C-alpha positions, 0 to 999 in steps of 0.5 A, spaced: 470 230 202 465 227 197 470 221 195 472 225 189 477 229 187 475 235 182 480 239 178 481 244 183 483 239 188 488 236 184 491 242 182 491 245 189 494 238 191 499 238 186 501 245 188 502 243 195 507 237 193 511 241 188 511 248 192 509 247 199 513 248 205 515 242 209 511 243 214 505 243 210 507 237 206 508 233 212 501 235 215 498 233 208 502 227 208 499 225 215 492 226 212 493 222 206 496 216 210 490 217 216 486 212 211 480 212 216 480 219 218 481 218 226 486 223 227 492 218 228 496 213 224 496 206 226 501 201 224 496 197 219 495 204 216 503 206 215 504 198 213 499 199 207 502 205 205 509 203 205 507 197 201 504 201 196 510 206 195 514 200 194 510 197 189 510 203 185 517 205 186 520 198 186 527 197 187 531 192 193 530 194 200 534 192 206 528 191 210 521 188 209 515 193 209 514 190 216 520 191 219 521 198 216 514 200 219 516 197 226 522 201 226 518 208 224 514 206 230 519 204 235 523 211 233 517 216 233 511 213 237 513 217 243 508 216 248 508 208 245 500 208 244 501 204 238 499 210 234 502 216 231 499 223 232 500 229 227 505 232 232 509 225 233 509 224 225 511 231 223 517 231 229 519 224 227 519 225 220 524 231 221 528 227 225 528 221 222 532 222 215 530 215 212 523 216 214 523 223 211 526 220 204 520 215 204 515 220 205 518 225 199 519 219 194 512 217 196 509 223 192 515 224 187 512 227 181 518 230 178 517 225 172 510 227 171 512 235 171 517 233 166 512 230 161 508 236 162 
């Protein structure tokens, strides 16, 4: 929590992304996406992540980042409070194939592993 990633933290994160179980990965994604660290992900946080993922991965998308974010919230924000709890996030990702695909692509490191 010092604002820097040292080598051991980097290796641990890389190992988790490449070899971790789905539950572990989803929990880690949640922490990554919860930018302000308040224990939930709001629309603005998710929207910024989706925009960043699309900017990195490129490609054409049928829906805008805003539409995709709204669709995710409509589907997985079970209690309708405008925020995704860890439980909603994990359960929603497991049930929503498109959202899970976006999550998995967001940290696809296969090209890096191939170079290593």
